[in-house]
FILUM-769626 format. One line per 3 residues: number of its first residue (from 1); their letters; for each residue x, y negated, z of C-alpha. Coordinates in steps of 0.05 Angstrom, whole numbers. Layout:
N
NUM> a> X/Y/Z ~ ...
END
This chain:
254
1> mgt> 682/483/498 ~ 611/497/519 ~ 551/488/474
4> ksv> 507/429/493 ~ 435/444/508 ~ 379/415/467
7> aee> 359/373/527 ~ 429/344/532 ~ 433/328/458
10> kqe> 366/292/461 ~ 391/252/520 ~ 452/229/481
13> rpa> 412/206/421 ~ 384/136/425 ~ 310/134/437
16> ldd> 268/102/382 ~ 241/54/434 ~ 312/30/448
19> map> 327/13/376 ~ 322/-59/353 ~ 267/-70/301
22> ier> 289/-84/229 ~ 279/-158/217 ~ 245/-182/155
25> vsv> 284/-234/115 ~ 253/-302/125 ~ 234/-347/67
28> aeq> 289/-396/87 ~ 341/-340/84 ~ 317/-322/14
31> var> 323/-394/-8 ~ 394/-397/22 ~ 412/-333/-16
34> nll> 388/-363/-82 ~ 429/-426/-71 ~ 490/-385/-51
37> dli> 484/-345/-116 ~ 483/-409/-157 ~ 545/-435/-121
40> rtg> 582/-369/-121 ~ 572/-358/-196 ~ 595/-428/-211
43> svr> 528/-452/-238 ~ 531/-508/-188 ~ 602/-534/-179
46> pgq> 636/-570/-121 ~ 614/-643/-123 ~ 552/-629/-164
49> qlp> 484/-651/-139 ~ 429/-601/-126 ~ 356/-612/-145
52> ter> 317/-650/-91 ~ 283/-615/-33 ~ 216/-626/-67
55> ela> 241/-598/-134 ~ 271/-536/-100 ~ 206/-523/-62
58> atl> 164/-529/-126 ~ 212/-486/-167 ~ 217/-430/-116
61> qvs> 144/-437/-95 ~ 161/-443/-22 ~ 146/-496/30
64> rps> 191/-556/39 ~ 205/-537/112 ~ 233/-470/87
67> vre> 279/-506/38 ~ 299/-555/93 ~ 317/-498/140
70> avr> 358/-463/86 ~ 395/-527/68 ~ 408/-542/141
73> glq> 440/-474/150 ~ 484/-483/89 ~ 504/-552/114
76> ilg> 526/-522/181 ~ 568/-471/142 ~ 600/-526/102
79> vlk> 573/-505/35 ~ 528/-566/25 ~ 534/-639/46
82> arq> 483/-695/46 ~ 512/-761/22 ~ 492/-830/43
85> ggg> 438/-856/-2 ~ 407/-787/-12 ~ 424/-724/-49
88> lfv> 452/-656/-32 ~ 520/-638/-59 ~ 562/-575/-61
91> tsl> 625/-584/-20 ~ 661/-517/-23 ~ 659/-449/-56
94> kaa> 698/-414/-1 ~ 640/-406/48 ~ 594/-382/-8
97> eil> 646/-331/-30 ~ 654/-304/41 ~ 579/-299/53
100> apl> 559/-272/-15 ~ 544/-197/-16 ~ 587/-153/-61
103> qml> 546/-139/-124 ~ 590/-89/-160 ~ 664/-73/-163
106> itl> 667/-97/-235 ~ 691/-163/-263 ~ 656/-186/-325
109> sad> 701/-207/-382 ~ 694/-219/-456 ~ 719/-147/-466
112> nfe> 661/-114/-429 ~ 608/-165/-444 ~ 577/-118/-496
115> alh> 576/-61/-446 ~ 537/-106/-397 ~ 486/-121/-452
118> esr> 478/-48/-467 ~ 467/-33/-394 ~ 415/-87/-386
121> vvv> 376/-63/-447 ~ 373/7/-418 ~ 356/-14/-347
124> ega> 308/-71/-361 ~ 271/-31/-414 ~ 259/25/-364
127> igr> 241/-25/-310 ~ 189/-56/-356 ~ 154/10/-366
130> lla> 151/23/-291 ~ 133/-48/-273 ~ 72/-47/-318
133> qki> 44/9/-275 ~ 60/-24/-209 ~ 49/-99/-219
136> taa> -3/-132/-175 ~ -49/-190/-191 ~ -14/-232/-139
139> tia> 54/-221/-172 ~ 25/-238/-240 ~ -3/-303/-212
142> rlr> 65/-320/-181 ~ 101/-306/-247 ~ 52/-348/-286
145> kmi> 62/-406/-238 ~ 137/-400/-247 ~ 130/-403/-323
148> eiq> 86/-465/-316 ~ 142/-498/-276 ~ 196/-474/-324
151> rgl> 162/-508/-383 ~ 178/-574/-348 ~ 251/-554/-333
154> tgn> 278/-542/-403 ~ 316/-607/-399 ~ 344/-592/-330
157> pva> 392/-531/-333 ~ 409/-531/-259 ~ 336/-530/-236
160> frv> 319/-479/-290 ~ 373/-432/-263 ~ 341/-433/-195
163> sdi> 274/-415/-226 ~ 304/-363/-272 ~ 336/-327/-213
166> efh> 270/-327/-176 ~ 232/-303/-237 ~ 277/-242/-246
169> rtl> 279/-229/-171 ~ 203/-229/-170 ~ 202/-178/-226
172> gag> 250/-134/-187 ~ 211/-140/-123 ~ 148/-118/-160
175> ldn> 180/-50/-173 ~ 175/-32/-99 ~ 239/7/-110
178> pfl> 300/-22/-74 ~ 350/18/-115 ~ 325/-6/-183
181> eri> 316/-76/-155 ~ 389/-80/-133 ~ 415/-51/-199
184> ses> 375/-102/-238 ~ 398/-159/-194 ~ 471/-137/-198
187> lyv> 471/-136/-274 ~ 437/-204/-275 ~ 489/-234/-228
190> lgf> 547/-204/-267 ~ 524/-240/-330 ~ 510/-306/-295
193> eyr> 580/-335/-306 ~ 574/-329/-382 ~ 499/-344/-385
196> kia> 508/-413/-355 ~ 547/-433/-418 ~ 486/-417/-461
199> wet> 438/-454/-415 ~ 471/-519/-436 ~ 454/-505/-509
202> pgv> 392/-542/-536 ~ 333/-495/-547 ~ 358/-437/-505
205> lar> 317/-452/-444 ~ 253/-461/-485 ~ 268/-393/-516
208> svk> 275/-362/-447 ~ 207/-391/-427 ~ 175/-359/-488
211> dhe> 207/-292/-471 ~ 181/-298/-400 ~ 111/-312/-425
214> eiv> 112/-250/-469 ~ 136/-207/-411 ~ 81/-231/-365
217> aal> 27/-223/-418 ~ 49/-151/-429 ~ 49/-138/-354
220> eak> -20/-169/-347 ~ -45/-121/-400 ~ -14/-63/-360
223> dse> 19/-40/-425 ~ 83/-2/-409 ~ 111/2/-479
226> rta> 95/-70/-495 ~ 127/-93/-430 ~ 189/-51/-444
229> aam> 194/-82/-513 ~ 186/-152/-485 ~ 240/-140/-434
232> vrh> 288/-113/-486 ~ 274/-172/-533 ~ 291/-219/-475
235> mrs> 356/-182/-462 ~ 374/-187/-536 ~ 357/-261/-536
238> vhd> 401/-271/-475 ~ 457/-232/-508 ~ 453/-269/-575
241> ttk> 449/-340/-546 ~ 503/-326/-494 ~ 550/-295/-546
244> aam> 539/-354/-592 ~ 555/-403/-536 ~ 617/-363/-516
247> tkk> 642/-363/-588 ~ 630/-438/-595 ~ 667/-452/-530
250> gkh> 725/-407/-552 ~ 732/-446/-617 ~ 733/-512/-580
253> ng> 785/-487/-531 ~ 827/-456/-586
END
């Protein structure tokens, strides 16, 4: 076989001008992804009502049209349904499971729960140090607004979950590092199934809000070690309250 000339190889390669541009994810798509995560992890179950359009928009700090567009898309896919008299309800987990991206080829169980905690302490501590160097004033302002909203959601676990996901996603996005961002998000999602048990326990949500406040204060001070310590404290708080809720549930089921 003859060797192709440089000119022939260049001709076979697609020209940059012919390639489709990479599309940015719209706000509505981000909202839809958040809702799918809640449904897929079982935090919002079939038949359960979602927060209102206005509450979702306020919690996620997006416009109501963006929420409306996301909800419309999930309705078309059969994940959500609007009932007569108002209210959005989850209809099926199947579509959410099909559409949800694969996070990790690991299934969380009571046996490896401690390993997950250990992983999050290592990863989130390191992320805290890096984030303190990269955080912007705009991200700080967004995080503070989220905390302000969260203070009013401690009696509403479902709405708090939406805000908590967005809070941690905002931290991840602030890294400007897609690899660390995805690792952090994957570990978060893996623990979601067990974490939702703790969120029903009185006082746990208020404790999370306090942890979030300490993280943001450390970030605002641009203090790497203080931020790392605040992130690790939050991970330990998440671990302790979740483990306590799991133990309590186990006794009730025993």
